[in-house]
C-alpha positions in Angstrom: 0.0 0.0 0.0 1.5 3.3 -1.1 0.0 6.7 0.0 -0.8 9.1 -2.8 -1.6 12.7 -2.3 -4.5 14.4 -4.2 -4.1 17.4 -6.5 -5.1 19.8 -3.7 -2.8 18.1 -1.1 -5.7 17.6 1.4 -6.9 14.2 0.4 -4.6 11.1 0.9 -5.3 8.1 -1.3 -3.6 4.7 -1.1 -2.4 2.5 -3.9 -2.7 -1.1 -3.0 -0.6 -3.6 -5.1 -1.0 -7.3 -4.9 1.7 -9.8 -5.7 2.1 -13.5 -5.5 3.3 -14.3 -2.0 6.8 -15.5 -1.7 8.7 -16.6 1.4 11.6 -14.3 0.8 12.8 -12.0 3.6 12.9 -9.1 1.2 9.1 -9.5 0.7 8.5 -9.4 4.4 10.6 -6.3 4.8 8.5 -4.6 2.0 5.3 -5.4 3.8 6.7 -4.1 7.0 7.8 -0.9 5.4 4.3 -0.4 3.8 2.8 -0.7 7.3 5.2 1.9 8.6 4.2 4.3 5.9 0.6 4.3 7.2 0.7 6.7 10.1 -0.8 5.8 13.5 -3.1 8.9 13.2 -4.6 7.5 10.0 -5.1 4.1 11.6 -6.9 5.8 14.6 -9.0 7.9 12.3 -10.1 4.8 10.3 -10.8 2.9 13.5 -13.0 5.8 14.7 -14.8 6.0 11.4 -15.3 2.2 11.6 -16.6 2.4 15.1 -19.0 5.3 14.1 -20.2 3.3 11.1 -20.8 0.2 13.3 -22.8 2.4 15.8 -24.8 3.8 12.9 -25.5 0.4 11.5 -26.6 -0.8 15.0 -28.9 2.2 15.3 -30.4 1.6 11.8 -30.9 -2.1 12.7 -32.7 -1.2 15.9 -34.9 1.3 14.1 -35.7 -1.4 11.5 -36.6 -3.9 14.3 -38.8 -1.3 16.0 -40.5 -0.5 12.7 -41.0 -4.3 12.1 -42.6 -4.7 15.5 -44.9 -1.8 14.9 -45.9 -3.1 11.5 -46.6 -6.6 12.9 -48.8 -5.0 15.6 -50.6 -2.9 13.0 -51.1 -6.0 10.8 -52.5 -7.9 13.8 -54.9 -5.1 14.5 -56.0 -4.9 10.8 -56.6 -8.7 10.8 -58.8 -8.3 13.9 -60.7 -5.4 12.4 -61.2 -7.3 9.2 -62.6 -10.3 11.1 -65.0 -7.9 12.9 -66.1 -6.4 9.7 -66.7 -9.8 8.1 -68.8 -10.7 11.2 -70.8 -7.5 10.9 -71.3 -8.1 7.2 -72.7 -11.5 7.9 -75.0 -10.1 10.6 -76.2 -7.4 8.2 -77.0 -10.1 5.6 -79.0 -12.1 8.1 -80.8 -8.9 9.2 -81.6 -8.1 5.6 -83.1 -11.6 5.1 -85.1 -11.2 8.3 -86.3 -7.8 7.3 -87.4 -9.1 3.9 -89.2 -12.0 5.6 -90.9 -9.6 8.0 -91.9 -7.4 5.1 -93.5 -10.3 3.3 -95.3 -11.4 6.5 -96.6 -7.8 7.1 -97.9 -7.7 3.5 -99.7 -11.0 4.1 -101.1 -9.7 7.5 -102.2 -6.5 5.9 -104.0 -8.3 3.1 -105.7 -10.5 5.8 -106.7 -7.5 7.8 -108.1 -5.7 4.8 -110.2 -8.8 4.0 -111.3 -9.1 7.7 -112.2 -5.4 7.7 -114.3 -5.7 4.6 -116.1 -8.7 6.1 -116.6 -6.8 9.4 -118.1 -3.8 7.5 -120.3 -6.1 5.6 -121.4 -7.8 8.7 -122.0 -4.5 10.5 -124.1 -3.3 7.6 -126.0 -6.5 7.6 -126.7 -6.2 11.3 -127.8 -2.5 10.9 -130.4 -3.6 8.4 -131.9 -6.0 10.8 -130.2 -9.0 9.5 -132.3 -9.1 6.4 -131.3 -8.1 2.9 -132.7 -4.9 1.5 -134.2 -3.6 4.7 -133.2 0.0 5.7 -133.5 0.4 9.5 -132.8 4.1 9.6 -133.8 7.2 7.8 -133.2 7.3 4.0 -129.5 7.6 3.3 -128.6 7.0 7.0 -126.4 4.0 6.3 -123.3 4.0 4.3 -123.5 0.4 3.1 -126.2 -2.2 2.5 -125.9 -5.9 1.8 -126.0 -6.6 -1.9 -126.3 -10.4 -1.8 -126.5 -13.4 0.6 -124.6 -16.6 0.4 -126.3 -20.0 0.9 -125.3 -19.9 4.6 -127.0 -16.5 5.0 -123.9 -14.4 5.4 -123.5 -11.2 3.6 -121.1 -11.6 0.6 -120.9 -8.1 -0.8 -121.6 -4.5 -0.2 -122.7 -1.5 -2.1 -122.3 2.1 -1.0 -125.1 4.6 -0.4 -124.9 8.3 -0.2 -125.9 10.3 2.9 
């Protein structure tokens, strides 16, 4: 290794030459002389830089590990939230089916109530007329409905409206 100075005399560069190793004493002396050329201050400076780089790498590794722990925690929370959302979605689907079923049931009940109301009105009108078809118990125009026909069992089967 041979130190070389830069063009502004502030930077020092080294030329490293590699040769086939020989066991000659001259070769050993050359290596020793190269080591002597490198000053102790340069060695200390390089050791300090190496120590600073090691500390920086240690710091970066710790930061990376902390970030990985935080990411794993966030991933775990996201998985939990995703499972909750899937459960809520399933509950909403079941609720939607129940709502549709209830709606259909209400439509059926409403139709039954309307039929029952119509039969009740017919029965009420029939009773107001004394239980006989065509008889008007009150003053003319006093009833709103009168029985139009009777079935074989004697029940009113239809109504027709009258004006007041």
